[in-house]
C-alpha positions in Angstrom: 196.0 -56.1 104.8 192.9 -57.8 105.2 192.6 -61.2 103.5 189.6 -62.3 101.5 188.5 -66.0 100.9 188.2 -67.0 97.4 186.1 -69.3 95.5 187.2 -73.0 95.5 189.8 -73.1 93.1 190.0 -75.8 90.3 193.8 -76.2 90.0 195.4 -77.5 86.7 198.3 -79.3 88.4 198.0 -82.9 88.6 199.0 -83.0 92.3 196.4 -80.3 93.3 193.4 -82.4 92.1 194.1 -85.0 94.9 193.8 -82.0 97.4 191.0 -79.9 98.9 192.2 -76.6 97.9 190.5 -74.4 100.5 192.8 -71.3 100.0 193.1 -67.6 101.3 194.5 -65.0 98.9 195.8 -61.6 99.7 194.9 -58.5 97.5 198.2 -59.1 95.6 197.0 -62.6 94.6 199.5 -64.4 97.1 198.2 -67.5 98.8 198.7 -66.8 102.4 196.7 -70.1 103.8 196.1 -73.3 102.2 194.5 -76.5 103.8 195.4 -79.5 101.8 194.4 -83.0 102.5 197.5 -85.1 101.0 197.0 -88.7 100.1 200.3 -89.9 101.6 199.0 -88.8 105.0 195.6 -89.4 104.9 195.8 -93.0 103.6 198.5 -94.2 105.8 196.5 -96.3 108.0 194.8 -98.0 105.1 198.2 -98.6 103.4 199.5 -99.9 106.6 196.8 -102.4 107.2 196.8 -103.5 103.5 200.7 -104.3 103.6 200.0 -106.2 107.0 197.4 -108.3 104.9 200.0 -108.9 102.1 202.4 -110.0 104.8 200.1 -112.4 106.4 199.4 -114.0 103.0 203.0 -114.2 101.5 205.3 -114.6 104.7 205.7 -118.3 105.2 208.1 -119.2 107.7 211.4 -117.4 107.8 211.6 -116.6 104.2 210.5 -113.5 102.1 210.0 -113.8 98.3 210.4 -111.6 95.4 206.8 -111.6 94.5 206.0 -110.0 97.7 207.4 -106.7 96.5 205.0 -106.7 93.7 202.1 -107.1 96.0 203.3 -104.3 98.6 203.9 -102.0 95.6 200.3 -102.7 94.2 198.9 -101.9 97.6 201.0 -98.7 97.8 200.1 -97.5 94.4 196.2 -97.9 95.0 196.3 -95.9 97.9 198.7 -93.2 97.2 198.4 -91.3 93.7 201.4 -89.1 94.8 203.8 -92.0 94.8 202.3 -93.6 91.8 202.8 -90.5 89.5 206.4 -89.8 90.9 207.8 -93.2 90.3 206.1 -93.8 86.9 207.3 -97.4 86.0 205.3 -100.2 87.4 207.9 -102.8 88.9 210.6 -100.3 89.5 209.5 -98.7 92.8 212.4 -99.0 95.2 211.4 -101.2 98.0 213.1 -102.8 101.0 211.2 -105.3 103.1 212.7 -106.8 106.3 211.4 -109.7 108.3 212.3 -109.1 111.8 212.0 -111.6 114.7 210.2 -110.7 118.1 213.8 -110.1 119.7 214.5 -107.6 116.9 217.0 -109.7 114.9 216.8 -109.6 111.0 215.5 -113.0 109.8 215.2 -112.2 105.9 215.2 -109.3 103.8 214.4 -108.4 100.0 214.9 -105.5 98.1 215.0 -103.7 94.8 
């Protein structure tokens, strides 16, 4: 059955508003192809660099501090709307940060 390209859809689901819904729908109304740009993957480099900046500011010596978890959470929430919606409560995102020495040994860790 030949496919027809539809007009750009405006989805009502909250997750879909963060994607580019380029869809192909068959004659039965089934989506047969979708090209989605998902924030989690698209913003990964920006999140990585921002967490690195937080680490440069908050890691002093061989100790991690609880306050760093809040900064890392803020970075992730600012770049990834999917994680923000899925976790809801600010300050409750499960995080586990490890400080690792150049030889691979664990120096310190904090988690919630």
